[in-house]
KOLLUMVO-135154 format. One record per residue (C-alpha): x, y, z; chain; residue number from 1. Coordinates in nm, 3 decimals. Layout:
<atoms>
X_Y_Z_A_NUM
...
</atoms>
This chain:
<atoms>
-19.222_-10.262_8.885_A_1
-19.511_-10.526_8.879_A_2
-19.687_-10.626_8.558_A_3
-19.991_-10.851_8.622_A_4
-20.150_-11.108_8.391_A_5
-20.487_-11.041_8.239_A_6
-20.763_-11.304_8.196_A_7
-20.987_-11.328_7.891_A_8
-21.242_-11.601_7.963_A_9
-21.041_-11.921_8.000_A_10
-20.725_-11.761_7.857_A_11
-20.462_-11.571_8.059_A_12
-20.224_-11.315_7.908_A_13
-19.900_-11.314_8.111_A_14
-19.623_-11.058_8.043_A_15
-19.260_-11.148_8.095_A_16
-19.019_-10.866_8.186_A_17
-18.728_-10.814_7.942_A_18
-18.422_-10.638_8.086_A_19
-18.118_-10.487_7.920_A_20
-17.754_-10.562_7.982_A_21
-17.750_-10.337_8.289_A_22
-18.069_-10.488_8.429_A_23
-18.295_-10.204_8.331_A_24
-18.644_-10.288_8.199_A_25
-18.642_-10.252_7.825_A_26
-18.961_-10.434_7.723_A_27
-19.202_-10.716_7.790_A_28
-19.295_-11.037_7.601_A_29
-19.650_-11.168_7.623_A_30
-19.746_-11.532_7.671_A_31
-20.104_-11.656_7.636_A_32
-20.232_-11.991_7.753_A_33
-20.553_-12.173_7.840_A_34
-20.581_-12.233_8.210_A_35
-20.420_-12.562_8.295_A_36
-20.221_-12.587_7.966_A_37
-19.868_-12.497_7.853_A_38
-19.817_-12.129_7.754_A_39
-19.799_-12.020_7.392_A_40
-19.598_-11.711_7.328_A_41
-19.740_-11.417_7.135_A_42
-19.621_-11.367_6.781_A_43
-19.616_-10.983_6.810_A_44
-19.377_-10.814_7.055_A_45
-19.479_-10.533_7.285_A_46
-19.223_-10.249_7.310_A_47
-19.177_-10.031_7.620_A_48
-19.062_-9.669_7.575_A_49
-18.744_-9.575_7.764_A_50
-18.622_-9.227_7.865_A_51
-18.247_-9.286_7.814_A_52
-17.991_-9.528_7.679_A_53
-17.908_-9.829_7.889_A_54
-17.603_-9.667_8.047_A_55
-17.795_-9.359_8.154_A_56
-18.088_-9.559_8.282_A_57
-17.867_-9.709_8.545_A_58
-17.810_-9.371_8.727_A_59
-18.062_-9.275_8.995_A_60
-18.043_-8.901_8.917_A_61
-17.982_-8.676_8.615_A_62
-17.626_-8.548_8.551_A_63
-17.563_-8.163_8.575_A_64
-17.536_-7.966_8.253_A_65
-17.214_-8.035_8.068_A_66
-16.939_-7.765_8.067_A_67
-16.830_-7.610_7.740_A_68
-16.544_-7.798_7.578_A_69
-16.302_-7.748_7.293_A_70
-16.370_-8.102_7.168_A_71
-16.558_-8.107_6.843_A_72
-16.917_-8.218_6.854_A_73
-16.999_-8.573_6.754_A_74
-17.101_-8.630_6.399_A_75
-17.472_-8.680_6.355_A_76
-17.581_-9.039_6.264_A_77
-17.885_-9.194_6.108_A_78
-17.900_-9.471_6.373_A_79
-18.108_-9.394_6.684_A_80
-17.931_-9.433_7.014_A_81
-18.239_-9.568_7.191_A_82
-18.515_-9.806_7.088_A_83
-18.813_-9.648_6.923_A_84
-19.108_-9.582_7.144_A_85
-19.359_-9.723_6.892_A_86
-19.384_-10.087_6.789_A_87
-19.342_-10.155_6.419_A_88
-19.585_-10.443_6.402_A_89
-19.316_-10.664_6.244_A_90
-19.033_-10.839_6.428_A_91
-18.688_-10.687_6.358_A_92
-18.359_-10.871_6.334_A_93
-18.155_-10.885_6.657_A_94
-17.850_-10.653_6.682_A_95
-17.497_-10.791_6.681_A_96
-17.350_-10.828_7.032_A_97
-17.055_-10.613_7.145_A_98
-16.733_-10.775_7.268_A_99
-16.826_-10.692_7.626_A_100
-17.176_-10.834_7.593_A_101
-17.274_-11.182_7.710_A_102
-17.250_-11.464_7.453_A_103
-17.630_-11.476_7.422_A_104
-17.771_-11.125_7.462_A_105
-18.122_-11.066_7.598_A_106
-18.379_-11.008_7.329_A_107
-18.433_-10.655_7.209_A_108
-18.767_-10.494_7.307_A_109
-18.880_-10.515_6.947_A_110
-18.774_-10.877_6.880_A_111
-18.967_-11.174_7.028_A_112
-18.798_-11.508_7.093_A_113
-18.759_-11.700_6.768_A_114
-18.877_-12.025_6.937_A_115
-19.103_-12.044_7.245_A_116
-18.906_-12.178_7.540_A_117
-19.008_-12.520_7.666_A_118
-19.051_-12.373_8.016_A_119
-19.199_-12.024_8.051_A_120
-18.966_-11.772_8.215_A_121
-19.042_-11.688_8.572_A_122
-18.971_-11.375_8.766_A_123
-19.056_-11.268_9.115_A_124
-19.333_-11.058_8.962_A_125
-19.498_-11.351_8.759_A_126
-19.856_-11.471_8.832_A_127
-19.839_-11.775_9.061_A_128
-20.127_-11.941_8.861_A_129
-19.939_-11.937_8.532_A_130
-19.878_-12.316_8.527_A_131
-19.934_-12.632_8.733_A_132
-19.684_-12.691_9.010_A_133
-19.584_-12.987_9.219_A_134
-19.842_-12.873_9.471_A_135
-20.149_-12.945_9.247_A_136
-20.421_-13.157_9.406_A_137
-20.490_-13.503_9.262_A_138
-20.837_-13.561_9.115_A_139
-21.057_-13.858_9.028_A_140
-21.359_-13.902_8.801_A_141
-21.657_-14.128_8.872_A_142
-21.883_-14.225_8.579_A_143
-22.221_-14.392_8.641_A_144
-22.572_-14.401_8.507_A_145
-22.901_-14.563_8.608_A_146
-22.969_-14.912_8.470_A_147
-23.170_-14.871_8.150_A_148
-23.331_-15.064_7.866_A_149
-23.200_-15.088_7.512_A_150
-23.293_-14.779_7.307_A_151
-23.358_-14.556_7.607_A_152
-23.176_-14.224_7.648_A_153
-22.991_-14.208_7.976_A_154
-22.808_-13.922_8.149_A_155
-22.469_-14.049_8.261_A_156
-22.349_-13.867_8.573_A_157
-21.984_-13.759_8.583_A_158
-21.845_-13.643_8.918_A_159
-21.498_-13.487_8.953_A_160
-21.355_-13.474_9.306_A_161
-21.015_-13.396_9.452_A_162
-20.807_-13.608_9.684_A_163
-20.997_-13.463_9.980_A_164
-21.332_-13.564_9.838_A_165
-21.424_-13.209_9.750_A_166
-21.601_-13.136_9.419_A_167
-21.396_-12.973_9.145_A_168
-21.618_-12.709_8.987_A_169
-21.596_-12.525_8.658_A_170
-21.342_-12.745_8.484_A_171
-21.373_-12.860_8.121_A_172
-21.409_-13.232_8.045_A_173
-21.368_-13.438_7.730_A_174
-21.621_-13.725_7.702_A_175
-21.639_-14.030_7.473_A_176
-21.861_-14.338_7.439_A_177
-21.765_-14.675_7.296_A_178
-21.925_-14.800_6.978_A_179
-21.838_-14.971_6.650_A_180
-21.515_-15.101_6.808_A_181
-21.378_-14.754_6.879_A_182
-21.423_-14.454_7.109_A_183
-21.650_-14.186_6.965_A_184
-21.659_-13.822_7.090_A_185
-21.945_-13.679_7.292_A_186
-22.006_-13.304_7.341_A_187
-21.749_-13.140_7.572_A_188
-21.866_-13.077_7.927_A_189
-21.796_-12.837_8.214_A_190
-21.855_-12.935_8.574_A_191
-22.108_-12.740_8.772_A_192
-22.072_-12.596_9.119_A_193
-22.116_-12.945_9.264_A_194
-21.838_-13.086_9.046_A_195
-22.076_-13.288_8.826_A_196
-22.170_-13.293_8.461_A_197
-22.403_-13.514_8.257_A_198
-22.356_-13.686_7.919_A_199
-22.662_-13.824_7.741_A_200
-22.634_-14.152_7.547_A_201
-22.883_-14.389_7.388_A_202
-22.851_-14.745_7.516_A_203
-22.713_-14.993_7.263_A_204
-22.821_-15.357_7.256_A_205
-22.455_-15.451_7.304_A_206
-22.333_-15.410_7.660_A_207
-21.979_-15.322_7.550_A_208
-22.113_-15.015_7.368_A_209
-22.270_-14.865_7.680_A_210
-21.940_-14.740_7.825_A_211
-21.844_-14.377_7.874_A_212
-21.492_-14.243_7.925_A_213
-21.419_-13.891_8.059_A_214
-21.087_-13.702_8.074_A_215
-20.984_-13.393_8.268_A_216
-20.664_-13.232_8.139_A_217
-20.579_-13.070_8.472_A_218
-20.507_-12.702_8.551_A_219
-20.287_-12.487_8.770_A_220
-20.442_-12.622_9.088_A_221
-20.569_-12.971_9.004_A_222
-20.403_-13.267_8.840_A_223
-20.531_-13.450_8.530_A_224
-20.745_-13.763_8.563_A_225
-20.952_-14.011_8.359_A_226
-21.263_-14.202_8.455_A_227
-21.464_-14.473_8.281_A_228
-21.792_-14.645_8.359_A_229
-22.060_-14.865_8.202_A_230
-22.435_-14.828_8.225_A_231
-22.603_-15.151_8.335_A_232
-22.842_-15.306_8.083_A_233
-23.193_-15.385_8.204_A_234
-23.333_-15.697_8.039_A_235
-23.655_-15.715_7.842_A_236
-23.877_-16.023_7.793_A_237
-23.931_-16.154_7.441_A_238
-24.292_-16.232_7.347_A_239
-24.314_-16.462_7.043_A_240
-24.632_-16.501_6.842_A_241
-24.694_-16.792_6.602_A_242
-25.013_-16.796_6.398_A_243
-25.144_-17.041_6.139_A_244
-25.447_-17.065_5.917_A_245
-25.625_-17.393_5.973_A_246
-25.498_-17.704_6.146_A_247
-25.439_-17.927_5.841_A_248
-25.273_-17.923_5.501_A_249
-25.260_-18.158_5.203_A_250
-24.940_-18.357_5.160_A_251
-24.678_-18.181_4.947_A_252
-24.865_-17.852_4.976_A_253
-24.727_-17.548_5.164_A_254
-24.843_-17.460_5.512_A_255
-24.769_-17.102_5.615_A_256
-24.648_-16.992_5.956_A_257
-24.681_-16.626_6.056_A_258
-24.447_-16.510_6.332_A_259
-24.390_-16.185_6.520_A_260
-24.177_-16.082_6.818_A_261
-24.220_-15.792_7.060_A_262
-24.098_-15.724_7.411_A_263
-24.327_-15.728_7.712_A_264
-24.434_-15.368_7.656_A_265
-24.504_-15.409_7.286_A_266
-24.185_-15.271_7.133_A_267
-24.086_-15.431_6.803_A_268
-23.798_-15.679_6.825_A_269
-23.578_-15.765_6.528_A_270
-23.316_-16.035_6.481_A_271
-23.323_-16.409_6.418_A_272
-23.602_-16.651_6.503_A_273
-23.549_-17.025_6.539_A_274
-23.826_-17.250_6.405_A_275
-23.855_-17.602_6.548_A_276
-24.062_-17.902_6.438_A_277
-24.160_-18.231_6.600_A_278
-24.308_-18.487_6.360_A_279
-24.321_-18.759_6.623_A_280
-23.953_-18.846_6.605_A_281
-23.836_-18.571_6.841_A_282
-23.796_-18.194_6.829_A_283
-23.537_-18.057_6.592_A_284
-23.444_-17.720_6.439_A_285
-23.614_-17.675_6.105_A_286
-23.458_-17.341_6.008_A_287
-23.383_-16.987_6.124_A_288
-23.560_-16.686_5.979_A_289
-23.487_-16.312_5.993_A_290
-23.744_-16.076_6.139_A_291
-23.816_-15.768_5.927_A_292
-23.822_-15.407_6.047_A_293
-24.170_-15.466_6.193_A_294
-24.047_-15.770_6.386_A_295
-24.237_-16.011_6.161_A_296
-24.154_-16.316_5.948_A_297
-24.337_-16.585_5.757_A_298
-24.234_-16.934_5.653_A_299
-24.386_-17.198_5.425_A_300
-24.337_-17.552_5.553_A_301
-24.417_-17.884_5.385_A_302
-24.503_-18.140_5.652_A_303
-24.529_-18.502_5.534_A_304
-24.707_-18.614_5.848_A_305
-24.869_-18.458_6.152_A_306
-24.623_-18.214_6.312_A_307
-24.592_-17.954_6.586_A_308
-24.422_-17.623_6.519_A_309
-24.294_-17.355_6.753_A_310
-24.073_-17.046_6.727_A_311
-23.801_-16.939_6.970_A_312
-23.625_-16.604_7.006_A_313
-23.297_-16.684_7.178_A_314
-23.159_-16.475_7.466_A_315
-22.946_-16.178_7.365_A_316
-22.754_-15.927_7.574_A_317
-23.059_-15.709_7.615_A_318
-23.356_-15.950_7.611_A_319
-23.451_-16.285_7.762_A_320
-23.558_-16.584_7.552_A_321
-23.917_-16.614_7.440_A_322
-24.100_-16.919_7.302_A_323
-24.426_-16.927_7.110_A_324
-24.709_-17.168_7.180_A_325
-24.687_-17.490_6.973_A_326
-24.912_-17.527_6.670_A_327
-25.009_-17.875_6.549_A_328
-25.090_-17.941_6.185_A_329
-25.226_-18.267_6.050_A_330
-25.141_-18.380_5.698_A_331
-25.417_-18.481_5.459_A_332
-25.354_-18.710_5.160_A_333
-25.221_-18.566_4.838_A_334
-25.549_-18.673_4.677_A_335
-25.861_-18.850_4.795_A_336
-25.809_-19.206_4.919_A_337
-25.966_-19.499_4.735_A_338
-26.323_-19.563_4.847_A_339
-26.356_-19.943_4.861_A_340
-26.687_-20.131_4.887_A_341
-26.825_-20.190_5.234_A_342
-26.697_-20.517_5.379_A_343
-26.395_-20.536_5.149_A_344
-26.123_-20.737_5.326_A_345
-25.782_-20.587_5.385_A_346
-25.468_-20.760_5.253_A_347
-25.365_-21.042_5.483_A_348
-24.993_-20.952_5.489_A_349
-24.897_-20.646_5.691_A_350
-24.656_-20.440_5.483_A_351
-24.622_-20.132_5.702_A_352
-24.254_-20.213_5.755_A_353
-24.206_-20.240_5.378_A_354
-24.392_-19.926_5.272_A_355
-24.167_-19.726_5.041_A_356
-24.068_-19.367_5.099_A_357
-24.299_-19.083_5.004_A_358
-24.242_-18.922_4.668_A_359
-24.025_-18.612_4.691_A_360
-24.031_-18.499_4.328_A_361
-24.333_-18.358_4.150_A_362
-24.504_-18.575_3.889_A_363
-24.435_-18.941_3.812_A_364
-24.060_-18.891_3.750_A_365
-24.000_-19.230_3.579_A_366
-23.647_-19.371_3.568_A_367
-23.486_-19.674_3.400_A_368
-23.158_-19.778_3.563_A_369
-22.902_-20.056_3.552_A_370
-22.935_-20.288_3.850_A_371
-22.717_-20.144_4.134_A_372
-22.492_-20.385_4.325_A_373
-22.683_-20.368_4.650_A_374
-23.015_-20.447_4.479_A_375
-22.868_-20.730_4.273_A_376
-22.713_-20.883_4.585_A_377
-23.055_-20.875_4.751_A_378
-23.221_-21.037_4.449_A_379
-22.974_-21.329_4.425_A_380
-23.113_-21.634_4.604_A_381
-23.462_-21.487_4.611_A_382
-23.598_-21.360_4.279_A_383
-23.295_-21.471_4.076_A_384
-23.072_-21.781_4.091_A_385
-22.830_-21.960_3.867_A_386
-23.008_-22.121_3.573_A_387
-23.265_-21.844_3.523_A_388
-23.331_-21.759_3.154_A_389
-23.212_-21.397_3.192_A_390
-22.921_-21.246_3.381_A_391
-22.834_-20.916_3.537_A_392
-22.728_-20.760_3.205_A_393
-23.076_-20.833_3.063_A_394
-23.266_-20.665_3.344_A_395
-23.339_-20.304_3.440_A_396
-23.466_-20.129_3.750_A_397
-23.775_-19.913_3.690_A_398
-23.856_-19.645_3.943_A_399
-24.168_-19.431_3.926_A_400
-24.392_-19.233_4.160_A_401
-24.737_-19.375_4.221_A_402
-25.051_-19.282_4.414_A_403
-25.132_-19.518_4.700_A_404
-25.478_-19.632_4.809_A_405
-25.442_-19.389_5.102_A_406
-25.410_-19.091_4.866_A_407
-25.039_-19.027_4.937_A_408
-24.770_-19.047_4.671_A_409
-24.487_-19.298_4.700_A_410
-24.171_-19.390_4.513_A_411
-24.218_-19.742_4.370_A_412
-23.983_-19.979_4.191_A_413
-23.984_-20.308_4.000_A_414
-23.743_-20.510_3.785_A_415
-23.827_-20.583_3.418_A_416
-23.650_-20.697_3.102_A_417
-23.449_-20.422_2.936_A_418
-23.649_-20.456_2.613_A_419
-23.973_-20.342_2.783_A_420
-23.830_-20.117_3.054_A_421
-23.904_-19.781_2.888_A_422
-24.261_-19.878_2.790_A_423
-24.326_-20.005_3.142_A_424
-24.193_-19.685_3.300_A_425
-24.407_-19.468_3.071_A_426
-24.720_-19.679_3.129_A_427
-24.696_-19.645_3.507_A_428
-24.621_-19.274_3.475_A_429
-24.947_-19.242_3.279_A_430
-25.130_-19.428_3.560_A_431
-24.986_-19.178_3.812_A_432
-25.084_-18.881_3.600_A_433
-25.436_-19.023_3.551_A_434
-25.482_-19.067_3.927_A_435
-25.507_-19.448_3.907_A_436
-25.404_-19.585_4.248_A_437
-25.174_-19.876_4.331_A_438
-25.169_-20.013_4.680_A_439
-24.801_-20.115_4.694_A_440
-24.508_-20.131_4.450_A_441
-24.187_-20.290_4.585_A_442
-23.951_-20.553_4.445_A_443
-24.075_-20.907_4.503_A_444
-23.743_-21.016_4.658_A_445
-23.846_-20.823_4.974_A_446
-24.087_-21.113_5.051_A_447
-23.805_-21.367_5.073_A_448
-23.753_-21.706_4.904_A_449
-24.030_-21.963_4.870_A_450
-23.948_-22.330_4.807_A_451
-24.306_-22.377_4.686_A_452
-24.256_-22.159_4.382_A_453
-23.872_-22.190_4.379_A_454
-23.831_-21.816_4.369_A_455
-23.936_-21.506_4.561_A_456
-24.251_-21.573_4.764_A_457
-24.529_-21.473_4.523_A_458
-24.801_-21.595_4.761_A_459
-24.699_-21.334_5.019_A_460
-24.655_-21.070_4.750_A_461
-25.012_-21.125_4.627_A_462
-25.148_-21.132_4.982_A_463
-24.984_-20.793_5.040_A_464
-25.150_-20.657_4.721_A_465
-24.804_-20.582_4.579_A_466
-24.751_-20.483_4.216_A_467
-24.436_-20.654_4.082_A_468
-24.273_-20.789_3.765_A_469
-23.958_-21.002_3.730_A_470
-23.946_-21.316_3.947_A_471
-23.763_-21.628_3.833_A_472
-24.010_-21.887_3.974_A_473
-24.262_-22.156_3.892_A_474
-24.625_-22.089_3.804_A_475
-24.840_-22.065_4.115_A_476
-25.026_-22.397_4.148_A_477
-24.805_-22.568_3.886_A_478
-24.476_-22.675_4.040_A_479
-24.203_-22.729_3.781_A_480
-24.365_-22.503_3.521_A_481
-24.165_-22.187_3.461_A_482
-24.365_-21.868_3.505_A_483
-24.355_-21.601_3.231_A_484
-24.239_-21.366_3.510_A_485
-23.902_-21.544_3.484_A_486
-23.831_-21.349_3.164_A_487
-23.907_-21.007_3.303_A_488
-24.189_-20.920_3.061_A_489
-24.490_-20.996_3.284_A_490
-24.643_-20.760_3.544_A_491
-24.896_-20.826_3.823_A_492
-25.103_-20.519_3.926_A_493
-25.315_-20.491_4.244_A_494
-25.345_-20.873_4.283_A_495
-25.558_-20.858_4.601_A_496
-25.851_-20.691_4.421_A_497
-25.790_-20.896_4.100_A_498
-25.758_-21.264_4.202_A_499
-25.598_-21.550_4.006_A_500
-25.783_-21.874_3.935_A_501
-25.497_-22.120_3.980_A_502
-25.504_-22.498_3.929_A_503
-25.535_-22.532_4.308_A_504
-25.792_-22.258_4.368_A_505
-25.842_-21.883_4.373_A_506
-25.561_-21.676_4.523_A_507
-25.506_-21.452_4.710_A_508
-25.876_-21.413_4.815_A_509
-26.225_-21.503_4.688_A_510
-26.416_-21.194_4.807_A_511
-26.314_-20.990_4.502_A_512
-26.387_-21.259_4.239_A_513
-26.735_-21.130_4.156_A_514
-26.674_-20.763_4.235_A_515
-26.518_-20.479_4.038_A_516
-26.408_-20.124_4.108_A_517
-26.375_-19.830_3.867_A_518
-26.018_-19.760_3.979_A_519
-25.858_-20.076_4.117_A_520
-26.051_-20.387_4.006_A_521
-26.118_-20.466_3.634_A_522
-26.343_-20.727_3.491_A_523
-26.341_-20.636_3.121_A_524
-26.114_-20.503_2.852_A_525
-26.312_-20.179_2.862_A_526
-26.184_-20.087_3.210_A_527
-25.978_-19.769_3.236_A_528
-25.664_-19.953_3.349_A_529
-25.679_-20.217_3.076_A_530
-25.726_-19.957_2.805_A_531
-25.449_-19.731_2.937_A_532
-25.193_-20.014_2.948_A_533
-25.292_-20.131_2.600_A_534
-25.178_-19.794_2.463_A_535
-24.825_-19.885_2.573_A_536
-24.834_-20.239_2.429_A_537
-24.908_-20.406_2.762_A_538
-25.179_-20.677_2.720_A_539
-25.435_-20.812_2.966_A_540
-25.330_-21.162_2.858_A_541
-25.550_-21.407_3.050_A_542
-25.855_-21.191_3.116_A_543
-26.081_-21.306_3.400_A_544
-25.881_-21.623_3.476_A_545
-25.578_-21.422_3.587_A_546
-25.715_-21.071_3.637_A_547
-25.399_-20.908_3.773_A_548
-25.161_-21.043_3.504_A_549
-25.034_-20.827_3.211_A_550
-24.762_-20.894_2.951_A_551
-24.545_-20.641_2.771_A_552
</atoms>
């Protein structure tokens, strides 16, 4: 008797013959499995009708009719002597074995195995394709796709071949791609007649994410295999645009840079953009900005002197570096420079090395401070010495922003007596806020010691047009006579444009003696500067004889 398996699509139904104790066929058990996988046994048994009990079934021919006997007939019983010919639809409990039966009887036709066996039963009549055997052919999977750009959709070719190089057609495949640090499923595939299948992926900007892995579980004729491959990334070229409005900006005012990045075919590029600046001291990184969804960014910069700017998009895994053209911006003064009369001489002492730093805080920002150690150490032996009428504890450092003759703002400082420090700071803050310019404001000790005046060199300070206050020295032109500057309550302002008539002549120049200027040179008590200082108790003490001298 031969009972063949039946296929339903990819599933095969395989019957297993069930025999009784005498070897007669008493039923079948069905096993279903997907081709190439382990069998799963059916939950419902299939019963086979039999014509006689097991003992009778073993005889090849029917017995002759029985002779009459005096033995009484057997008592009728409610139990059938043969299995029923119709399945019940529910599994029944197995019968108890007889003493002559084997220890583990074969299953009854109406009772399936309680647990599927780990290895399906085989009989000479079983389908040879029911499970893989040691004779299955090894397979391999090749995964490859054409080199592509980021964002492109690419068909990844998967080819399954056997050990002989022949294509393996019609087999199911499980595909995955790498991304977000894990393997993610792709739609299942089936190889075509040429043993190939295609998985479509969109190229990531990260090379590691452009990998595809494919698995074949194997079947009755071919062994399982796994293949993996990566799609090569084609590189784009970054094109960086940097635009500005105008080529100059006023000091301390914002200057806007507009930036955009695309690739060579115009696709928007996002990410980080590096902005560099060269103000004459070498190129350095100013900052990094993020490009928005349109690949654009803007940045406000505050150059303090002429500078070149450029933007760089650094190389990434999918795109080569791009650099914008450089844009140069010149810096105009914070306000208009002082317009001096034609022919006005320049100060005779070059102070470019002593020019203070530019102001970094808005407004005048006046400060009154105790004398720091480093400043006091620099003053000793120059503007202060033993025997001076005031000491360190009597003096204060005044710092205030001022507007230079060139229109830029600077951070100036001077030393005054503590009793007038606040008024002095407020008076110079008012000059800043009124736009009154001062050419230079640094401590007088920067000009070194002068034996002529026995203190810091006031001649050089005046020749540099420096505004200063405390200086323990003699009066210029009167050796041995102590100057009021020795007490820290006197201030000289713009001395080059406002000369002093000393006992030995006019210093520091004679050109300005008969000339005035509405901002920087005063010749009467009605001048803007004289009136402003008077509001803070600072007097123009000597008038025209010592034009630059004030006392607080």
